[in-house]
C-alpha positions in Angstrom: 102.8 97.7 101.1 104.5 101.0 102.2 106.6 100.5 105.6 107.2 103.3 107.9 107.9 104.0 111.5 106.8 106.1 114.0 108.9 109.1 115.3 110.1 109.2 118.6 107.5 110.7 121.1 110.5 113.6 121.8 110.5 114.4 118.1 106.8 114.6 117.4 106.9 116.6 120.8 108.9 119.1 119.5 107.1 119.3 116.2 104.4 120.4 117.9 106.0 122.8 120.3 103.5 126.1 120.5 100.6 124.6 119.2 97.4 124.4 121.3 94.9 122.5 118.9 96.4 119.0 117.7 94.6 116.6 115.1 96.2 113.2 115.2 95.2 111.9 111.5 95.2 108.0 110.8 94.8 105.8 107.3 93.6 102.5 107.0 95.9 101.4 104.2 99.8 100.4 104.4 100.4 101.9 107.7 97.5 99.9 109.4 99.3 97.0 108.1 102.4 97.4 109.6 100.8 98.6 113.0 102.2 102.1 112.7 99.5 104.6 111.9 95.9 103.2 112.2 92.9 103.8 114.5 94.8 101.8 117.1 97.9 103.6 116.7 95.8 107.1 116.4 94.8 106.1 119.9 97.4 105.6 121.5 99.4 108.8 120.4 96.3 110.8 121.0 96.8 109.4 124.7 100.2 109.7 125.3 99.8 113.5 124.0 97.0 113.9 126.4 99.2 112.7 129.4 102.2 114.4 128.5 100.2 117.7 128.1 98.5 117.1 131.7 101.2 116.4 133.3 102.8 119.7 132.0 99.9 121.7 132.7 99.2 122.7 129.2 95.7 123.0 128.0 96.6 121.4 124.4 93.4 119.7 122.5 94.0 116.6 121.0 91.4 115.2 118.3 91.6 111.8 116.4 90.3 110.8 113.0 90.8 108.0 110.8 90.9 107.9 106.9 90.3 105.3 104.4 93.3 106.6 102.6 95.2 109.8 103.2 96.4 109.6 99.5 92.9 110.3 98.1 91.0 113.6 97.7 87.8 111.8 98.1 89.0 110.7 102.0 90.6 114.0 102.7 87.7 116.6 102.0 85.6 114.8 103.9 87.3 116.2 107.5 87.2 119.8 105.9 85.0 120.6 108.5 86.9 119.1 111.2 90.5 120.1 110.1 89.2 123.7 110.4 89.0 123.2 114.0 92.6 122.7 114.7 96.0 124.9 114.0 97.8 121.5 112.9 97.4 118.2 111.7 99.8 115.4 112.7 99.5 112.8 110.1 100.2 109.0 110.7 100.3 107.8 107.2 103.3 107.5 104.9 105.1 110.6 103.2 102.8 110.7 100.5 99.8 111.2 102.3 101.0 113.9 104.6 102.0 115.6 101.5 98.6 115.3 99.8 96.7 116.5 103.2 99.1 119.2 103.2 98.2 120.0 99.4 94.6 120.2 100.2 94.6 121.9 103.3 97.1 124.9 102.6 95.6 127.0 105.5 96.9 124.4 108.0 100.4 123.5 109.3 100.6 119.3 108.2 103.3 117.3 110.1 104.5 114.1 110.0 104.6 111.1 112.7 105.9 108.7 110.7 109.5 107.7 109.1 108.6 106.1 105.7 111.0 103.3 105.0 110.3 101.2 102.4 107.9 98.9 100.1 108.1 95.3 101.7 106.1 92.3 102.5 105.2 90.8 106.0 107.3 88.3 106.4 106.2 87.1 109.7 103.9 88.7 112.5 105.3 92.1 113.4 108.4 91.8 110.7 108.7 93.4 107.5 111.1 92.9 104.8 111.9 95.3 101.8 111.4 94.0 98.2 110.9 97.0 96.0 112.5 100.5 95.1 109.8 101.2 92.6 112.9 102.2 90.2 110.5 102.3 87.1 112.0 99.3 84.9 111.4 96.1 86.7 113.9 93.2 85.9 112.2 90.6 87.7 111.8 89.0 84.9 115.4 88.6 84.1 116.6 87.6 87.7 114.0 84.8 88.7 111.6 87.1 90.8 113.8 88.2 93.0 114.9 91.7 92.8 118.8 92.8 93.0 118.3 96.4 92.9 116.1 96.3 96.2 117.8 93.4 98.0 121.4 93.7 96.9 123.1 96.0 99.0 124.8 97.6 96.2 121.7 97.1 93.8 124.0 95.2 91.3 122.4 94.2 88.5 125.3 91.2 87.4 126.4 89.4 90.6 127.4 88.3 93.1 130.0 91.2 94.1 132.3 88.8 95.6 132.4 90.1 99.0 129.6 87.7 99.9 130.2 84.6 102.0 127.9 81.3 102.5 124.9 82.7 101.2 125.2 86.1 103.3 125.8 89.7 102.5 129.0 91.4 103.7 127.2 94.9 104.8 124.9 92.6 106.9 125.7 88.9 108.1 122.1 88.8 108.8 120.7 89.4 105.4 121.0 87.0 102.6 122.8 87.9 99.4 120.5 88.9 96.8 122.2 87.0 93.6 122.8 84.0 96.0 119.0 83.9 96.1 118.9 84.3 92.4 121.2 81.7 91.4 119.5 79.2 93.7 116.0 79.8 92.3 117.6 79.6 88.6 119.1 76.1 89.8 115.5 75.1 91.3 113.4 76.4 88.0 115.9 74.3 85.7 117.4 78.0 84.3 120.6 78.2 85.3 122.2 78.7 81.9 120.2 82.3 82.1 122.9 83.6 84.5 125.3 83.7 82.2 123.7 86.8 80.0 124.5 90.0 81.2 121.8 92.0 82.2 122.2 95.7 80.5 122.3 99.2 82.4 118.7 100.4 83.3 117.0 103.4 82.4 117.7 105.2 85.5 115.6 108.1 84.2 112.3 106.0 85.2 113.6 105.9 88.6 113.3 108.8 91.5 116.6 110.1 89.2 114.4 111.5 86.9 112.5 113.8 89.0 109.2 113.4 90.5 107.0 110.6 88.5 103.6 110.9 87.3 101.4 108.1 85.6 98.3 109.0 83.7 95.5 106.2 82.3 93.7 108.6 79.9 90.6 105.5 79.5 89.7 106.3 83.5 90.0 110.2 83.6 86.5 111.8 84.0 
């Protein structure tokens, strides 16, 4: 799941300065799960904006819409006539959604209302934690299903670093040392001998370092 945080109201208002017709556009996928950009959040932000502009004595029209996904043209195209009524689209999707809407509606300004943070999991109600950086070459089969790239503060492929203590990371004492978790899980699986195996250098060209990535499934193309 992609996790994000809504930008501050002050930042959002600053981005919208000078516009008089604003469409707040939500997404029913990841940002709905982490309570950032779904139908409820769209309604809240739209109401905040209307109240703000009303107090300021400014005539600004604020519309609302929520798509199933903002990363798929099939859904983005469904609001073409609606988008035409507004000067700016304020997207509450992740960064990918914001960019895809902007690509489709090149004649409209598209702004982000959300700061995209990480790929994570739901730890408990209202708490999400990073688990994956999308590095392009998964090593979970070598690390007992625990990702050292995302969960180790130093992304060490062979650890621990020596700075952790009591099973906690030296960078943040509230965070478990990823390599302590790996060792503990290997013990539980009866595979501690695997800890002695040196994990080779990753092919980082598969990660973002190699430029924007693209995946093609020829069997699925039309």
